[in-house]
py3Dmol code that shows the C-alpha trace and the ligand (Angstrom):
import py3Dmol

protein = """\
ATOM      1  CA  MET A   1    -108.666  11.506-138.778  1.00  0.00           C
ATOM      2  CA  GLU A   2    -109.379   7.833-139.638  1.00  0.00           C
ATOM      3  CA  TYR A   3    -110.016   6.665-143.187  1.00  0.00           C
ATOM      4  CA  TRP A   4    -111.693   3.282-143.913  1.00  0.00           C
ATOM      5  CA  PHE A   5    -112.641   1.399-147.085  1.00  0.00           C
ATOM      6  CA  SER A   6    -115.857  -0.557-146.574  1.00  0.00           C
ATOM      7  CA  GLU A   7    -117.412  -3.219-148.791  1.00  0.00           C
ATOM      8  CA  MET A   8    -120.925  -4.512-148.118  1.00  0.00           C
ATOM      9  CA  HIS A   9    -120.791  -8.325-148.118  1.00  0.00           C
ATOM     10  CA  THR A  10    -124.527  -8.501-147.447  1.00  0.00           C
ATOM     11  CA  PRO A  11    -126.996  -5.738-146.538  1.00  0.00           C
ATOM     12  CA  ASN A  12    -126.098  -6.548-142.898  1.00  0.00           C
ATOM     13  CA  VAL A  13    -122.393  -7.322-143.057  1.00  0.00           C
ATOM     14  CA  LYS A  14    -119.497  -5.212-144.223  1.00  0.00           C
ATOM     15  CA  LEU A  15    -115.759  -5.540-144.313  1.00  0.00           C
ATOM     16  CA  SER A  16    -113.919  -2.357-143.335  1.00  0.00           C
ATOM     17  CA  ILE A  17    -110.195  -1.879-143.896  1.00  0.00           C
ATOM     18  CA  ARG A  18    -108.368   1.103-142.462  1.00  0.00           C
ATOM     19  CA  VAL A  19    -106.575   2.943-145.294  1.00  0.00           C
ATOM     20  CA  ASP A  20    -103.562   5.248-145.116  1.00  0.00           C
ATOM     21  CA  LYS A  21    -104.353   6.875-148.465  1.00  0.00           C
ATOM     22  CA  GLN A  22    -106.183   6.586-151.749  1.00  0.00           C
ATOM     23  CA  VAL A  23    -103.525   6.076-154.408  1.00  0.00           C
ATOM     24  CA  TYR A  24    -105.783   6.295-157.477  1.00  0.00           C
ATOM     25  CA  SER A  25    -109.408   6.894-158.344  1.00  0.00           C
ATOM     26  CA  GLY A  26    -110.878   6.980-161.835  1.00  0.00           C
ATOM     27  CA  ARG A  27    -113.710   5.763-164.019  1.00  0.00           C
ATOM     28  CA  SER A  28    -113.259   3.813-167.223  1.00  0.00           C
ATOM     29  CA  GLU A  29    -115.894   3.107-169.869  1.00  0.00           C
ATOM     30  CA  PHE A  30    -116.827   0.027-167.811  1.00  0.00           C
ATOM     31  CA  GLN A  31    -116.346   0.666-164.127  1.00  0.00           C
ATOM     32  CA  ARG A  32    -114.974   2.770-161.304  1.00  0.00           C
ATOM     33  CA  ILE A  33    -111.357   1.907-160.464  1.00  0.00           C
ATOM     34  CA  ASP A  34    -109.824   2.647-157.064  1.00  0.00           C
ATOM     35  CA  VAL A  35    -106.460   1.792-155.500  1.00  0.00           C
ATOM     36  CA  PHE A  36    -105.726   2.212-151.792  1.00  0.00           C
ATOM     37  CA  ASP A  37    -102.802   1.727-149.426  1.00  0.00           C
ATOM     38  CA  SER A  38    -103.587   0.082-146.058  1.00  0.00           C
ATOM     39  CA  PRO A  39    -101.541  -0.932-142.996  1.00  0.00           C
ATOM     40  CA  GLU A  40    -103.053  -4.450-142.859  1.00  0.00           C
ATOM     41  CA  PHE A  41    -103.624  -5.534-146.469  1.00  0.00           C
ATOM     42  CA  GLY A  42    -101.043  -3.344-148.193  1.00  0.00           C
ATOM     43  CA  ARG A  43    -102.116  -1.965-151.563  1.00  0.00           C
ATOM     44  CA  PHE A  44    -105.456  -3.108-152.910  1.00  0.00           C
ATOM     45  CA  LEU A  45    -107.572  -2.794-156.075  1.00  0.00           C
ATOM     46  CA  VAL A  46    -111.307  -2.079-155.992  1.00  0.00           C
ATOM     47  CA  LEU A  47    -113.670  -2.122-158.999  1.00  0.00           C
ATOM     48  CA  ASP A  48    -117.103  -0.538-158.661  1.00  0.00           C
ATOM     49  CA  GLY A  49    -116.671  -0.697-154.897  1.00  0.00           C
ATOM     50  CA  TYR A  50    -115.866  -4.439-154.870  1.00  0.00           C
ATOM     51  CA  MET A  51    -112.577  -5.795-153.549  1.00  0.00           C
ATOM     52  CA  MET A  52    -110.588  -7.389-156.382  1.00  0.00           C
ATOM     53  CA  LEU A  53    -107.224  -8.160-154.797  1.00  0.00           C
ATOM     54  CA  THR A  54    -104.941  -7.118-151.969  1.00  0.00           C
ATOM     55  CA  GLU A  55    -101.180  -7.194-151.738  1.00  0.00           C
ATOM     56  CA  LYS A  56    -101.458  -9.367-148.627  1.00  0.00           C
ATOM     57  CA  ASP A  57    -103.692 -12.215-149.837  1.00  0.00           C
ATOM     58  CA  GLU A  58    -103.775 -12.158-153.665  1.00  0.00           C
ATOM     59  CA  PHE A  59    -101.204 -14.955-153.785  1.00  0.00           C
ATOM     60  CA  ILE A  60    -103.838 -17.376-152.458  1.00  0.00           C
ATOM     61  CA  TYR A  61    -106.293 -16.680-155.266  1.00  0.00           C
ATOM     62  CA  HIS A  62    -103.753 -16.485-158.096  1.00  0.00           C
ATOM     63  CA  GLU A  63    -101.877 -19.636-157.067  1.00  0.00           C
ATOM     64  CA  MET A  64    -105.058 -21.659-156.617  1.00  0.00           C
ATOM     65  CA  ILE A  65    -106.721 -20.606-159.897  1.00  0.00           C
ATOM     66  CA  THR A  66    -103.518 -21.352-161.852  1.00  0.00           C
ATOM     67  CA  HIS A  67    -101.598 -24.281-160.334  1.00  0.00           C
ATOM     68  CA  VAL A  68    -104.528 -26.632-159.656  1.00  0.00           C
ATOM     69  CA  PRO A  69    -105.335 -27.141-163.375  1.00  0.00           C
ATOM     70  CA  LEU A  70    -101.656 -27.117-164.378  1.00  0.00           C
ATOM     71  CA  ALA A  71    -100.829 -29.910-161.928  1.00  0.00           C
ATOM     72  CA  VAL A  72    -103.458 -32.022-163.720  1.00  0.00           C
ATOM     73  CA  HIS A  73    -103.177 -31.194-167.439  1.00  0.00           C
ATOM     74  CA  PRO A  74    -100.150 -33.159-168.715  1.00  0.00           C
ATOM     75  CA  HIS A  75     -99.198 -30.884-171.652  1.00  0.00           C
ATOM     76  CA  ALA A  76    -100.855 -27.456-171.412  1.00  0.00           C
ATOM     77  CA  LYS A  77     -99.333 -25.274-174.127  1.00  0.00           C
ATOM     78  CA  ASP A  78    -102.016 -22.764-175.143  1.00  0.00           C
ATOM     79  CA  ILE A  79    -103.825 -20.866-172.405  1.00  0.00           C
ATOM     80  CA  LEU A  80    -106.709 -18.389-172.490  1.00  0.00           C
ATOM     81  CA  VAL A  81    -107.224 -16.046-169.533  1.00  0.00           C
ATOM     82  CA  ILE A  82    -110.511 -14.141-169.488  1.00  0.00           C
ATOM     83  CA  GLY A  83    -110.553 -11.133-167.173  1.00  0.00           C
ATOM     84  CA  GLY A  84    -107.405 -11.061-165.073  1.00  0.00           C
ATOM     85  CA  GLY A  85    -106.410  -7.550-166.134  1.00  0.00           C
ATOM     86  CA  ASP A  86    -104.411  -7.151-162.918  1.00  0.00           C
ATOM     87  CA  GLY A  87    -101.858  -9.640-164.213  1.00  0.00           C
ATOM     88  CA  GLY A  88    -101.747 -11.988-161.204  1.00  0.00           C
ATOM     89  CA  VAL A  89    -102.721 -15.097-163.213  1.00  0.00           C
ATOM     90  CA  ILE A  90    -100.232 -14.192-165.956  1.00  0.00           C
ATOM     91  CA  ARG A  91     -97.500 -13.869-163.308  1.00  0.00           C
ATOM     92  CA  GLU A  92     -98.167 -17.447-162.191  1.00  0.00           C
ATOM     93  CA  LEU A  93     -98.548 -18.847-165.750  1.00  0.00           C
ATOM     94  CA  VAL A  94     -95.187 -17.601-167.048  1.00  0.00           C
ATOM     95  CA  LYS A  95     -93.477 -19.747-164.380  1.00  0.00           C
ATOM     96  CA  TYR A  96     -94.191 -22.747-166.701  1.00  0.00           C
ATOM     97  CA  GLY A  97     -91.449 -22.969-169.307  1.00  0.00           C
ATOM     98  CA  ASP A  98     -93.472 -25.383-171.453  1.00  0.00           C
ATOM     99  CA  ILE A  99     -96.442 -23.026-171.898  1.00  0.00           C
ATOM    100  CA  GLU A 100     -96.146 -21.687-175.459  1.00  0.00           C
ATOM    101  CA  HIS A 101     -98.855 -19.014-175.742  1.00  0.00           C
ATOM    102  CA  ILE A 102    -101.163 -17.060-173.456  1.00  0.00           C
ATOM    103  CA  ASP A 103    -104.096 -14.956-174.673  1.00  0.00           C
ATOM    104  CA  LEU A 104    -105.329 -12.504-172.051  1.00  0.00           C
ATOM    105  CA  VAL A 105    -108.783 -11.075-172.827  1.00  0.00           C
ATOM    106  CA  GLU A 106    -109.570  -8.152-170.514  1.00  0.00           C
ATOM    107  CA  ILE A 107    -112.541  -5.938-171.379  1.00  0.00           C
ATOM    108  CA  ASP A 108    -111.105  -2.855-169.670  1.00  0.00           C
ATOM    109  CA  GLU A 109    -107.679  -1.614-170.831  1.00  0.00           C
ATOM    110  CA  GLU A 110    -107.785   1.008-168.074  1.00  0.00           C
ATOM    111  CA  VAL A 111    -107.585  -1.737-165.416  1.00  0.00           C
ATOM    112  CA  THR A 112    -104.371  -3.052-166.916  1.00  0.00           C
ATOM    113  CA  ARG A 113    -102.957   0.460-167.271  1.00  0.00           C
ATOM    114  CA  VAL A 114    -103.710   1.290-163.627  1.00  0.00           C
ATOM    115  CA  CYS A 115    -102.318  -2.054-162.422  1.00  0.00           C
ATOM    116  CA  ARG A 116     -99.126  -1.604-164.437  1.00  0.00           C
ATOM    117  CA  GLU A 117     -98.669   1.778-162.734  1.00  0.00           C
ATOM    118  CA  TYR A 118     -99.793   1.014-159.154  1.00  0.00           C
ATOM    119  CA  LEU A 119     -99.792  -2.773-158.648  1.00  0.00           C
ATOM    120  CA  PRO A 120     -96.379  -3.982-159.871  1.00  0.00           C
ATOM    121  CA  PHE A 121     -96.661  -7.078-157.646  1.00  0.00           C
ATOM    122  CA  THR A 122     -99.335  -8.539-159.947  1.00  0.00           C
ATOM    123  CA  ALA A 123     -98.822  -6.584-163.197  1.00  0.00           C
ATOM    124  CA  CYS A 124     -95.246  -7.823-163.635  1.00  0.00           C
ATOM    125  CA  ALA A 125     -95.398 -10.372-166.486  1.00  0.00           C
ATOM    126  CA  PHE A 126     -97.478  -8.757-169.239  1.00  0.00           C
ATOM    127  CA  ASP A 127     -94.332  -8.261-171.330  1.00  0.00           C
ATOM    128  CA  ASP A 128     -93.469 -11.968-171.454  1.00  0.00           C
ATOM    129  CA  PRO A 129     -93.165 -12.717-175.221  1.00  0.00           C
ATOM    130  CA  ARG A 130     -95.710 -15.525-174.913  1.00  0.00           C
ATOM    131  CA  VAL A 131     -98.453 -13.153-173.736  1.00  0.00           C
ATOM    132  CA  SER A 132    -100.921 -11.488-176.145  1.00  0.00           C
ATOM    133  CA  LEU A 133    -103.239  -8.855-174.673  1.00  0.00           C
ATOM    134  CA  HIS A 134    -106.732  -8.445-176.137  1.00  0.00           C
ATOM    135  CA  PHE A 135    -108.835  -5.605-174.715  1.00  0.00           C
ATOM    136  CA  GLU A 136    -112.316  -6.853-175.540  1.00  0.00           C
ATOM    137  CA  ASP A 137    -115.303  -8.717-174.137  1.00  0.00           C
ATOM    138  CA  GLY A 138    -114.368 -12.287-173.260  1.00  0.00           C
ATOM    139  CA  LEU A 139    -117.898 -13.418-174.073  1.00  0.00           C
ATOM    140  CA  LYS A 140    -117.482 -12.284-177.703  1.00  0.00           C
ATOM    141  CA  PHE A 141    -113.841 -13.395-178.007  1.00  0.00           C
ATOM    142  CA  VAL A 142    -114.549 -16.990-177.058  1.00  0.00           C
ATOM    143  CA  ARG A 143    -117.381 -17.286-179.606  1.00  0.00           C
ATOM    144  CA  THR A 144    -114.819 -17.267-182.420  1.00  0.00           C
ATOM    145  CA  ARG A 145    -112.436 -19.907-180.965  1.00  0.00           C
ATOM    146  CA  LYS A 146    -112.587 -23.665-181.619  1.00  0.00           C
ATOM    147  CA  ASP A 147    -110.213 -26.410-180.383  1.00  0.00           C
ATOM    148  CA  ALA A 148    -107.651 -23.723-179.624  1.00  0.00           C
ATOM    149  CA  TYR A 149    -106.756 -24.002-175.936  1.00  0.00           C
ATOM    150  CA  ASP A 150    -105.625 -26.581-173.402  1.00  0.00           C
ATOM    151  CA  LEU A 151    -106.692 -24.413-170.459  1.00  0.00           C
ATOM    152  CA  ILE A 152    -109.120 -21.520-170.016  1.00  0.00           C
ATOM    153  CA  ILE A 153    -108.911 -19.529-166.771  1.00  0.00           C
ATOM    154  CA  VAL A 154    -111.906 -17.285-166.129  1.00  0.00           C
ATOM    155  CA  ASP A 155    -110.634 -14.680-163.700  1.00  0.00           C
ATOM    156  CA  SER A 156    -113.680 -12.431-163.853  1.00  0.00           C
ATOM    157  CA  THR A 157    -115.445  -9.968-161.649  1.00  0.00           C
ATOM    158  CA  ASP A 158    -118.741 -11.050-160.064  1.00  0.00           C
ATOM    159  CA  PRO A 159    -121.831 -12.017-162.117  1.00  0.00           C
ATOM    160  CA  PHE A 160    -123.093  -8.464-162.647  1.00  0.00           C
ATOM    161  CA  GLY A 161    -121.828  -5.490-164.607  1.00  0.00           C
ATOM    162  CA  PRO A 162    -119.292  -6.376-167.308  1.00  0.00           C
ATOM    163  CA  GLY A 163    -118.740  -9.797-165.723  1.00  0.00           C
ATOM    164  CA  GLU A 164    -122.357 -10.942-166.000  1.00  0.00           C
ATOM    165  CA  GLY A 165    -121.935 -12.560-169.409  1.00  0.00           C
ATOM    166  CA  LEU A 166    -119.100 -14.719-168.090  1.00  0.00           C
ATOM    167  CA  PHE A 167    -121.528 -16.738-165.972  1.00  0.00           C
ATOM    168  CA  THR A 168    -123.932 -17.758-168.753  1.00  0.00           C
ATOM    169  CA  ARG A 169    -124.692 -21.068-170.481  1.00  0.00           C
ATOM    170  CA  GLU A 170    -123.662 -19.509-173.791  1.00  0.00           C
ATOM    171  CA  PHE A 171    -120.277 -18.543-172.409  1.00  0.00           C
ATOM    172  CA  TYR A 172    -119.548 -21.929-170.832  1.00  0.00           C
ATOM    173  CA  GLY A 173    -120.716 -23.702-174.016  1.00  0.00           C
ATOM    174  CA  ASN A 174    -118.336 -21.551-176.077  1.00  0.00           C
ATOM    175  CA  CYS A 175    -115.492 -22.237-173.637  1.00  0.00           C
ATOM    176  CA  TYR A 176    -116.158 -25.963-174.137  1.00  0.00           C
ATOM    177  CA  LYS A 177    -115.908 -25.455-177.918  1.00  0.00           C
ATOM    178  CA  ALA A 178    -112.748 -23.329-177.624  1.00  0.00           C
ATOM    179  CA  LEU A 179    -110.987 -26.044-175.594  1.00  0.00           C
ATOM    180  CA  ARG A 180    -109.139 -28.998-177.168  1.00  0.00           C
ATOM    181  CA  GLU A 181    -110.499 -32.517-176.624  1.00  0.00           C
ATOM    182  CA  ASP A 182    -108.695 -32.820-173.237  1.00  0.00           C
ATOM    183  CA  GLY A 183    -109.064 -29.191-172.176  1.00  0.00           C
ATOM    184  CA  ILE A 184    -109.801 -27.787-168.722  1.00  0.00           C
ATOM    185  CA  MET A 185    -111.675 -24.631-167.687  1.00  0.00           C
ATOM    186  CA  VAL A 186    -111.299 -23.148-164.205  1.00  0.00           C
ATOM    187  CA  ASN A 187    -113.256 -20.146-163.008  1.00  0.00           C
ATOM    188  CA  GLN A 188    -113.662 -17.977-159.962  1.00  0.00           C
ATOM    189  CA  HIS A 189    -116.839 -19.525-158.657  1.00  0.00           C
ATOM    190  CA  GLU A 190    -118.043 -17.170-155.926  1.00  0.00           C
ATOM    191  CA  SER A 191    -118.748 -18.308-152.369  1.00  0.00           C
ATOM    192  CA  PRO A 192    -121.225 -20.706-150.712  1.00  0.00           C
ATOM    193  CA  PHE A 193    -121.605 -18.803-147.451  1.00  0.00           C
ATOM    194  CA  TYR A 194    -123.863 -15.767-147.885  1.00  0.00           C
ATOM    195  CA  ALA A 195    -127.258 -16.349-149.513  1.00  0.00           C
ATOM    196  CA  GLU A 196    -126.794 -14.189-152.616  1.00  0.00           C
ATOM    197  CA  ASP A 197    -123.303 -15.521-153.311  1.00  0.00           C
ATOM    198  CA  ALA A 198    -124.528 -19.095-152.787  1.00  0.00           C
ATOM    199  CA  ILE A 199    -127.281 -18.621-155.368  1.00  0.00           C
ATOM    200  CA  ALA A 200    -124.781 -17.217-157.885  1.00  0.00           C
ATOM    201  CA  CYS A 201    -122.436 -20.104-157.133  1.00  0.00           C
ATOM    202  CA  GLN A 202    -125.140 -22.747-157.584  1.00  0.00           C
ATOM    203  CA  ARG A 203    -126.474 -21.125-160.772  1.00  0.00           C
ATOM    204  CA  ALA A 204    -122.977 -20.977-162.308  1.00  0.00           C
ATOM    205  CA  HIS A 205    -122.290 -24.575-161.326  1.00  0.00           C
ATOM    206  CA  LYS A 206    -125.514 -25.813-162.890  1.00  0.00           C
ATOM    207  CA  ARG A 207    -124.614 -24.101-166.159  1.00  0.00           C
ATOM    208  CA  ILE A 208    -121.079 -25.519-166.119  1.00  0.00           C
ATOM    209  CA  VAL A 209    -122.332 -29.032-165.382  1.00  0.00           C
ATOM    210  CA  GLU A 210    -124.591 -28.711-168.403  1.00  0.00           C
ATOM    211  CA  SER A 211    -121.572 -27.922-170.587  1.00  0.00           C
ATOM    212  CA  PHE A 212    -118.831 -30.244-169.252  1.00  0.00           C
ATOM    213  CA  PRO A 213    -118.699 -33.995-168.472  1.00  0.00           C
ATOM    214  CA  LYS A 214    -116.618 -33.394-165.335  1.00  0.00           C
ATOM    215  CA  ALA A 215    -117.376 -30.401-163.113  1.00  0.00           C
ATOM    216  CA  LYS A 216    -116.126 -30.085-159.544  1.00  0.00           C
ATOM    217  CA  VAL A 217    -115.428 -27.197-157.191  1.00  0.00           C
ATOM    218  CA  TYR A 218    -112.476 -26.609-154.925  1.00  0.00           C
ATOM    219  CA  GLN A 219    -111.918 -24.076-152.201  1.00  0.00           C
ATOM    220  CA  ALA A 220    -109.456 -21.671-150.631  1.00  0.00           C
ATOM    221  CA  HIS A 221    -109.458 -19.300-147.679  1.00  0.00           C
ATOM    222  CA  ILE A 222    -109.220 -15.704-148.954  1.00  0.00           C
ATOM    223  CA  PRO A 223    -109.519 -13.279-146.012  1.00  0.00           C
ATOM    224  CA  SER A 224    -110.425 -10.176-148.053  1.00  0.00           C
ATOM    225  CA  TYR A 225    -113.320 -11.866-149.915  1.00  0.00           C
ATOM    226  CA  PRO A 226    -116.880 -12.152-148.543  1.00  0.00           C
ATOM    227  CA  SER A 227    -116.876 -14.788-145.738  1.00  0.00           C
ATOM    228  CA  GLY A 228    -113.287 -15.756-146.634  1.00  0.00           C
ATOM    229  CA  HIS A 229    -114.542 -19.104-148.013  1.00  0.00           C
ATOM    230  CA  TRP A 230    -114.028 -18.884-151.773  1.00  0.00           C
ATOM    231  CA  LEU A 231    -114.707 -21.490-154.458  1.00  0.00           C
ATOM    232  CA  PHE A 232    -113.190 -22.236-157.847  1.00  0.00           C
ATOM    233  CA  GLY A 233    -114.776 -24.286-160.601  1.00  0.00           C
ATOM    234  CA  PHE A 234    -112.841 -27.141-162.236  1.00  0.00           C
ATOM    235  CA  ALA A 235    -114.550 -28.192-165.488  1.00  0.00           C
ATOM    236  CA  SER A 236    -112.892 -30.810-167.640  1.00  0.00           C
ATOM    237  CA  LYS A 237    -113.405 -32.723-170.879  1.00  0.00           C
ATOM    238  CA  LYS A 238    -111.177 -35.593-169.815  1.00  0.00           C
ATOM    239  CA  TYR A 239    -108.924 -35.260-166.748  1.00  0.00           C
ATOM    240  CA  HIS A 240    -110.124 -35.707-163.167  1.00  0.00           C
ATOM    241  CA  PRO A 241    -108.691 -33.169-160.660  1.00  0.00           C
ATOM    242  CA  LEU A 242    -107.749 -35.831-158.112  1.00  0.00           C
ATOM    243  CA  ARG A 243    -107.199 -39.021-160.117  1.00  0.00           C
ATOM    244  CA  ASP A 244    -105.075 -37.287-162.782  1.00  0.00           C
ATOM    245  CA  ILE A 245    -102.873 -34.947-160.733  1.00  0.00           C
ATOM    246  CA  ASP A 246     -99.185 -35.663-161.418  1.00  0.00           C
ATOM    247  CA  GLU A 247     -97.610 -34.663-158.087  1.00  0.00           C
ATOM    248  CA  LYS A 248     -94.108 -35.861-158.958  1.00  0.00           C
ATOM    249  CA  LYS A 249     -94.039 -33.924-162.230  1.00  0.00           C
ATOM    250  CA  TRP A 250     -95.435 -30.741-160.690  1.00  0.00           C
ATOM    251  CA  ASN A 251     -93.099 -30.817-157.697  1.00  0.00           C
ATOM    252  CA  ALA A 252     -90.124 -31.414-159.998  1.00  0.00           C
ATOM    253  CA  ARG A 253     -90.877 -28.034-161.617  1.00  0.00           C
ATOM    254  CA  GLY A 254     -89.604 -26.314-158.458  1.00  0.00           C
ATOM    255  CA  ILE A 255     -92.274 -23.573-158.607  1.00  0.00           C
ATOM    256  CA  LYS A 256     -92.183 -21.787-155.250  1.00  0.00           C
ATOM    257  CA  CYS A 257     -95.659 -21.103-153.829  1.00  0.00           C
ATOM    258  CA  LYS A 258     -96.842 -19.564-150.558  1.00  0.00           C
ATOM    259  CA  TYR A 259    -100.218 -21.311-150.561  1.00  0.00           C
ATOM    260  CA  TYR A 260    -100.482 -24.070-153.198  1.00  0.00           C
ATOM    261  CA  THR A 261     -99.016 -27.530-152.626  1.00  0.00           C
ATOM    262  CA  THR A 262    -100.000 -30.755-154.347  1.00  0.00           C
ATOM    263  CA  THR A 263    -101.181 -32.041-150.946  1.00  0.00           C
ATOM    264  CA  LEU A 264    -103.394 -29.005-150.394  1.00  0.00           C
ATOM    265  CA  HIS A 265    -104.619 -29.479-153.997  1.00  0.00           C
ATOM    266  CA  LYS A 266    -106.241 -32.750-152.972  1.00  0.00           C
ATOM    267  CA  GLY A 267    -107.667 -31.355-149.745  1.00  0.00           C
ATOM    268  CA  ALA A 268    -109.167 -28.359-151.564  1.00  0.00           C
ATOM    269  CA  PHE A 269    -111.651 -30.620-153.363  1.00  0.00           C
ATOM    270  CA  TYR A 270    -113.072 -31.978-150.085  1.00  0.00           C
ATOM    271  CA  ILE A 271    -115.749 -29.380-149.498  1.00  0.00           C
ATOM    272  CA  PRO A 272    -118.116 -28.956-146.513  1.00  0.00           C
ATOM    273  CA  ALA A 273    -121.338 -30.969-146.395  1.00  0.00           C
ATOM    274  CA  TYR A 274    -123.539 -27.848-146.835  1.00  0.00           C
ATOM    275  CA  VAL A 275    -121.607 -26.967-149.998  1.00  0.00           C
ATOM    276  CA  GLU A 276    -121.926 -30.525-151.298  1.00  0.00           C
ATOM    277  CA  GLU A 277    -125.646 -30.192-150.750  1.00  0.00           C
ATOM    278  CA  LEU A 278    -125.826 -26.754-152.381  1.00  0.00           C
ATOM    279  CA  LEU A 279    -124.258 -28.194-155.548  1.00  0.00           C
ATOM    280  CA  SER A 280    -125.192 -31.883-155.438  1.00  0.00           C
ATOM    281  CA  ASN A 281    -128.451 -31.576-157.375  1.00  0.00           C
ATOM    282  CA  VAL A 282    -126.501 -30.289-160.380  1.00  0.00           C
ATOM    283  CA  GLU A 283    -123.291 -32.338-160.240  1.00  0.00           C
ATOM    284  CA  HIS A 284    -122.541 -35.451-162.320  1.00  0.00           C
ATOM    285  CA  ALA A 285    -121.731 -38.460-160.147  1.00  0.00           C
ATOM    286  CA  ASP A 286    -118.391 -39.852-161.255  1.00  0.00           C
TER     287      ASP A 286
END
"""
ligand_1 = """\
27
LIG
N -109.767 -11.876 -158.629
C -110.859 -10.958 -158.860
C -112.142 -11.514 -158.341
O -112.211 -12.709 -158.058
O -113.083 -10.718 -158.221
C -110.969 -10.622 -160.326
C -109.772 -9.885 -160.784
S -109.728 -9.148 -162.313
C -109.458 -7.514 -161.790
C -111.367 -9.172 -162.941
C -111.364 -8.541 -164.327
O -112.430 -9.053 -165.127
C -111.573 -7.008 -164.321
O -110.388 -6.369 -164.706
C -112.715 -6.762 -165.313
O -112.534 -5.616 -166.112
C -112.655 -8.045 -166.124
N -113.898 -8.371 -166.838
C -115.163 -8.243 -166.382
N -116.039 -8.616 -167.344
C -115.308 -8.996 -168.433
C -115.631 -9.480 -169.729
N -116.915 -9.643 -170.110
N -114.625 -9.782 -170.580
C -113.327 -9.618 -170.197
N -112.942 -9.150 -168.978
C -113.936 -8.845 -168.108
"""
view = py3Dmol.view(width=600, height=400)
view.addModel(protein, "pdb")
view.setStyle({"model": 0}, {"cartoon": {"style": "trace"}})
view.addModel(ligand_1, "xyz")
view.setStyle({"model": 1}, {"stick": {}})
view.zoomTo()
view.show()
């Protein structure tokens, strides 16, 4: 008997992963939560039928959403993570001894509970004394913050369901307000390849450009995500992602990565012509 997990990437394309067993299945107040074991991708987390992360390729996503901004910001001390209830971003953040405080705002406490129990490879740093967990809506949380953070990482689900509010003008405007005068916001920025994802990506980018003076995208190859070509947003009040990277300082930290390097950092911002075009009508020239 063969068991497969399938995710529709478009109405005509699906990704199917052979599974050995379903480790967990439950429903929280916000979403369905499933965990599977598979021969190819190891253990993986699915929310409302959408792939969140796999044991085999989560390092790509979590390294790229965390180390790119931290190789640029010269003195990031206070960090806000919105979403990220699996703990992968937190695991990467606590590798920086000079980070002083991390607020994690995850709407669904059940996700964190399930990840602590079944995904120890990402949910392994929640108990770091610098981490404060807030189980509430990131959209509401950020409304009450002003000049409080050096970096905001928006590690959200896709722009529907509980994650929808994290792709709005209001949210990006409040992130701008919550950041200090040289703050940076990075976000998971969907994909340019399939039509629906490309529209979501362009819409989010337009709204970010309207809230930040510098707004670029960078890319990574994430096999378990739709098309594998995934984008991240880099929005900044002051620093430029290529002109202000401090390679020497970052490399001196000795943080071991399997995907991120300061050389790849630079390459990641050189995006394909069709993606340039998709975003160019909403990007600031700089
Ligand atoms: N890396 C994954 C991706 O790119 O799809 C996201 C990982 S993480 C599991 C996404 C988290 O965002 C989920 O745990 C979800 O509960 C949380 N989330 C969704 N909407 C939220 C909101 N409005 N406020 C806070 N967390 C939210």
